Backbone bond lengths (Angstrom), bond angles and torsions (degrees), N, CA, C in turn:
res aa  C-N    CA-C-N  psi(-1)  N-CA   C-N-CA  omega(-1)  CA-C   N-CA-C  phi
1 M - - - 1.450 - - 1.529 108.72 -
2 E 1.301 115.61 134.38 1.455 121.28 178.59 1.531 110.53 -69.72
3 L 1.314 116.02 154.51 1.460 121.18 -178.66 1.528 111.53 -57.64
4 L 1.336 117.33 -46.80 1.459 120.67 -178.56 1.529 111.33 -62.57
5 D 1.324 117.17 -37.36 1.467 120.62 177.33 1.528 110.58 -63.67
6 H 1.328 116.06 -40.45 1.466 120.27 179.29 1.530 110.60 -65.55
7 V 1.319 116.73 -43.74 1.466 121.05 178.54 1.530 109.22 -59.97
8 A 1.331 116.86 -46.23 1.469 121.36 -179.87 1.527 110.94 -59.13
9 M 1.314 116.61 -44.34 1.459 121.56 -179.30 1.530 110.35 -64.34
10 Q 1.328 117.45 -41.07 1.462 120.75 -179.44 1.530 111.30 -65.05
11 I 1.330 116.61 -40.71 1.467 119.76 178.83 1.530 109.34 -60.62
12 K 1.323 115.94 -48.19 1.464 119.77 -179.41 1.530 111.29 -62.77
13 N 1.328 117.06 -43.20 1.469 120.44 -179.96 1.528 111.43 -62.06
14 L 1.320 116.87 -43.77 1.464 119.88 178.84 1.529 111.30 -64.66
15 R 1.319 115.46 -41.55 1.473 119.34 -178.66 1.523 110.99 -65.80
16 T 1.329 117.31 -44.83 1.459 119.59 -175.50 1.527 113.03 -76.44
17 S 1.321 117.67 -21.43 1.469 119.77 179.20 1.528 112.49 -99.88
18 Y 1.315 117.15 1.51 1.464 122.53 -179.11 1.527 110.86 -60.56
19 N 1.314 115.90 150.43 1.461 123.25 175.37 1.530 111.26 59.72
20 E 1.330 113.71 56.03 1.463 122.03 177.19 1.530 112.14 56.53
21 G 1.324 116.24 38.88 1.454 121.22 174.75 1.514 115.29 91.40
22 E 1.327 117.13 -6.40 1.466 119.09 178.61 1.525 111.27 -72.69
23 G 1.321 116.50 -27.83 1.452 121.34 -179.44 1.518 112.63 79.94
24 I 1.316 113.61 174.52 1.463 122.22 176.03 1.523 105.69 -138.28
25 S 1.306 117.47 140.27 1.461 120.40 -178.59 1.533 109.88 -68.92
26 Q 1.321 115.05 159.18 1.462 119.53 177.08 1.522 110.42 -61.41
27 D 1.330 116.88 -40.80 1.468 120.34 179.79 1.525 111.77 -63.98
28 A 1.324 116.50 -43.48 1.471 120.08 -179.76 1.519 110.66 -65.20
29 L 1.323 116.70 -42.04 1.465 120.10 178.33 1.524 110.25 -63.16
30 A 1.323 116.45 -43.62 1.470 120.42 179.34 1.527 110.77 -58.34
31 R 1.316 116.62 -43.01 1.473 119.89 178.30 1.531 110.84 -63.60
32 R 1.324 116.30 -42.75 1.470 120.63 -176.40 1.525 112.49 -64.60
33 I 1.344 116.86 -35.52 1.475 118.12 -178.97 1.526 112.02 -104.04
34 Q 1.325 115.94 6.44 1.458 123.70 172.93 1.527 113.70 61.83
35 V 1.341 114.37 56.88 1.458 120.94 171.35 1.516 107.77 -128.52
36 A 1.326 117.25 166.76 1.466 121.11 178.49 1.526 109.97 -61.81
37 A 1.317 116.40 147.66 1.468 121.98 -174.45 1.525 113.27 -56.50
38 N 1.312 118.52 -41.79 1.472 120.22 -177.27 1.528 113.21 -80.10
39 T 1.310 117.49 -5.68 1.467 120.79 -179.12 1.516 111.85 -64.66
40 I 1.318 118.12 -41.70 1.464 121.21 -179.16 1.521 110.04 -59.69
41 S 1.317 116.83 -45.75 1.466 121.06 178.35 1.527 110.79 -59.27
42 R 1.295 116.87 -42.61 1.472 120.89 -178.82 1.524 111.47 -68.83
43 W 1.335 117.49 -33.33 1.468 119.76 174.83 1.519 110.01 -67.23
44 E 1.335 116.24 -43.64 1.459 120.42 -175.96 1.525 112.95 -68.82
45 T 1.311 117.34 -24.35 1.471 120.45 178.40 1.527 111.91 -97.64
46 G 1.311 116.90 -4.19 1.456 120.43 179.02 1.511 114.08 80.88
47 V 1.323 117.71 10.06 1.466 121.47 177.90 1.520 109.64 -70.52
48 Y 1.329 116.36 -42.71 1.455 122.39 175.29 1.521 108.88 -110.08
49 R 1.307 115.03 147.67 1.464 121.52 174.64 1.519 108.03 -101.27
50 P 1.340 117.81 117.45 1.468 118.13 178.55 1.525 110.33 -66.65
51 S 1.309 115.32 144.87 1.467 119.53 175.28 1.529 108.56 -74.32
52 L 1.303 116.54 167.51 1.464 119.52 175.68 1.521 110.82 -63.35
53 E 1.315 116.92 -33.96 1.455 119.90 177.49 1.526 109.82 -64.37
54 D 1.340 116.77 -39.08 1.463 120.60 176.17 1.524 110.53 -64.04
55 L 1.321 116.73 -43.24 1.461 120.05 178.77 1.522 110.98 -63.81
56 E 1.328 116.38 -34.94 1.465 119.32 177.65 1.529 110.25 -65.90
57 K 1.341 117.28 -42.06 1.462 120.51 176.59 1.533 110.42 -59.44
58 L 1.334 115.63 -44.63 1.466 119.80 179.40 1.525 110.78 -63.41
59 A 1.324 116.39 -43.69 1.464 120.50 -179.33 1.527 110.71 -61.56
60 R 1.310 116.69 -42.90 1.464 119.89 178.91 1.538 110.88 -66.45
61 F 1.333 116.23 -41.14 1.455 119.26 179.67 1.531 110.99 -63.27
62 F 1.329 116.92 -46.92 1.465 120.80 -177.60 1.534 112.66 -84.00
63 E 1.336 116.44 -4.75 1.464 122.93 179.85 1.528 111.68 57.71
64 V 1.329 114.54 50.53 1.463 121.86 176.47 1.526 107.97 -128.76
65 P 1.328 117.91 158.23 1.465 119.26 174.56 1.530 109.97 -65.60
66 I 1.302 116.87 144.55 1.466 120.33 179.06 1.532 110.84 -60.27
67 T 1.315 116.32 -28.83 1.469 119.51 179.74 1.519 112.29 -68.94
68 S 1.336 118.60 -13.34 1.463 119.97 179.04 1.529 112.04 -67.93
69 F 1.317 118.09 -12.57 1.460 121.09 177.17 1.534 112.10 -78.96
70 F 1.323 116.78 -12.37 1.454 120.79 -175.34 1.522 111.45 -108.90
71 P 1.333 116.37 150.18 1.470 118.55 178.57 1.530 110.50 -65.73
72 P 1.326 116.73 148.47 1.476 119.73 -178.05 1.529 113.26 -55.29
73 E 1.317 117.94 -37.49 1.463 119.37 -178.10 1.525 112.38 -67.06
74 A 1.325 118.47 -23.40 1.463 121.55 177.74 1.523 111.73 -80.98
75 Q 1.321 117.08 -19.89 1.453 121.04 -175.50 1.516 113.04 -79.52
76 G 1.304 117.85 -26.06 1.456 120.26 -177.38 1.515 110.65 72.46
77 K 1.301 115.97 -174.61 1.457 121.28 -178.98 1.526 109.59 -97.53
78 D 1.332 115.37 149.71 1.461 119.03 174.02 1.515 108.01 -65.33
79 D 1.304 116.01 133.93 1.458 118.78 -178.88 1.527 110.77 -100.65
80 E 1.293 115.09 174.49 1.463 120.84 -175.63 1.521 112.57 -62.87
81 I 1.322 116.93 -32.05 1.466 119.92 -179.99 1.526 110.23 -63.90
82 W 1.330 116.65 -42.40 1.467 121.78 178.67 1.530 110.17 -59.87
83 V 1.306 116.07 -47.02 1.464 121.28 -179.54 1.529 110.26 -64.02
84 A 1.329 116.71 -42.23 1.464 120.53 179.23 1.530 111.22 -64.20
85 L 1.309 116.36 -39.49 1.459 120.59 178.42 1.530 110.35 -60.91
86 L 1.302 116.74 -46.53 1.462 119.94 179.72 1.528 111.74 -66.00
87 R 1.319 116.34 -37.74 1.460 119.66 178.37 1.530 109.87 -63.56
88 T 1.325 117.13 -40.70 1.460 122.31 179.51 1.526 111.37 -68.50
89 A 1.324 116.40 -31.31 1.462 120.98 -175.35 1.521 113.74 -79.26
90 K 1.308 118.31 1.37 1.464 120.93 -177.18 1.532 112.83 -57.44
91 Q 1.316 117.73 -26.78 1.462 121.03 -177.20 1.524 113.02 -83.16
92 L 1.331 117.32 -4.39 1.462 120.05 -179.34 1.522 111.17 -75.77
93 H 1.316 115.02 154.81 1.465 121.42 172.43 1.536 106.79 -62.58
94 P 1.328 118.70 145.57 1.468 120.90 -178.02 1.533 114.30 -53.82
95 D 1.328 118.02 -37.26 1.465 120.05 177.72 1.523 111.28 -65.50
96 D 1.332 116.54 -41.09 1.467 120.47 178.45 1.520 110.61 -66.85
97 L 1.310 116.19 -39.27 1.458 120.61 178.72 1.525 110.73 -63.23
98 E 1.306 116.68 -40.28 1.466 120.98 178.47 1.524 110.64 -63.93
99 E 1.315 117.57 -42.52 1.470 120.80 177.40 1.531 110.89 -65.10
100 L 1.322 117.01 -38.85 1.459 120.72 177.46 1.526 110.53 -62.41
101 R 1.323 116.58 -42.15 1.465 121.17 178.86 1.521 110.26 -62.28
102 K 1.324 116.33 -45.83 1.464 120.02 -179.27 1.525 111.22 -64.34
103 Y 1.328 116.45 -38.72 1.464 119.87 177.99 1.525 110.77 -64.42
104 A 1.312 116.88 -44.87 1.466 120.64 179.52 1.519 110.95 -63.22
105 E 1.317 117.21 -40.97 1.458 120.29 177.81 1.515 111.37 -65.49
106 F 1.333 117.03 -37.96 1.456 121.14 177.87 1.522 110.52 -62.06
107 R 1.323 116.08 -45.53 1.473 119.98 179.08 1.528 111.08 -62.27
108 K 1.319 116.47 -41.96 1.462 120.82 178.36 1.525 110.27 -63.92
109 A 1.321 116.37 -43.21 1.466 120.82 179.31 1.526 110.77 -62.97
110 R 1.322 116.41 -39.77 1.467 119.19 179.03 1.518 110.65 -62.07
111 R 1.313 116.54 -41.04 1.468 119.96 178.66 1.527 110.51 -62.84
112 I 1.310 117.09 -41.79 1.467 121.00 178.77 1.519 110.13 -66.41
113 Y 1.325 115.50 -51.03 1.460 121.79 -172.69 1.523 112.01 -65.67
114 E 1.308 116.74 -44.92 1.457 119.84 -178.73 1.517 111.61 -79.18
115 G 1.312 117.07 -35.14 1.457 120.59 -179.37 1.505 113.46 -65.48
116 K 1.316 117.46 -34.23 1.455 121.53 -179.48 1.517 112.48 -76.14
117 N 1.320 117.32 -17.80 1.451 120.24 -173.83 1.525 113.75 -111.40
118 R 1.330 117.03 6.17 1.454 120.63 176.71 1.510 109.14 -105.34
119 T 1.308 116.10 148.49 1.454 119.97 175.58 1.518 109.09 -77.11
120 S 1.318 117.15 163.35 1.459 119.68 179.47 1.529 110.53 -63.22
121 A 1.330 117.66 -32.06 1.462 120.45 177.81 1.527 110.64 -65.18
122 Q 1.336 116.59 -39.83 1.459 119.83 177.73 1.517 111.02 -65.61
123 R 1.345 117.49 -40.34 1.453 120.35 179.33 1.529 110.32 -64.69
124 K 1.323 117.05 -40.38 1.463 120.72 179.92 1.525 110.65 -65.83
125 S 1.356 116.92 -41.81 1.470 118.85 -178.61 1.523 110.51 -66.73
126 T 1.324 118.16 -31.88 1.459 121.40 177.39 1.515 110.74 -67.14
127 K 1.340 117.34 -37.84 1.459 121.50 -179.52 1.521 111.86 -65.14
128 H 1.321 116.93 -30.61 1.459 120.57 -175.00 1.531 113.33 -88.95
129 K 1.308 117.59 1.65 1.475 120.25 -179.81 1.501 110.73 -84.38
């Protein structure tokens, strides 16, 4: 399954299972995250590709990690730096820790999302800048 197809499926699954399975309409979701009404439908069918900022809005609305939009094999394994960062962050206020977690997940999601959609030539040219 392609990455965009997986993202589309996850958006639809979250929307239809929202509120203990009652779901939320595409129009209501669009209003809640402030996008055009037909945008949700286009994301769910893969016609439009949501930006990472859009995925972050969805993740915050559904209260899930932004990485939940991506297949597990695309996420890779948590590395030692991630674990060390969380261990160091233990002294933060819970609200700050939550924002730190969301920021780290956003950065990880960006690497997954952009890395899967760039050609190897684009990745190489980025490394040399």
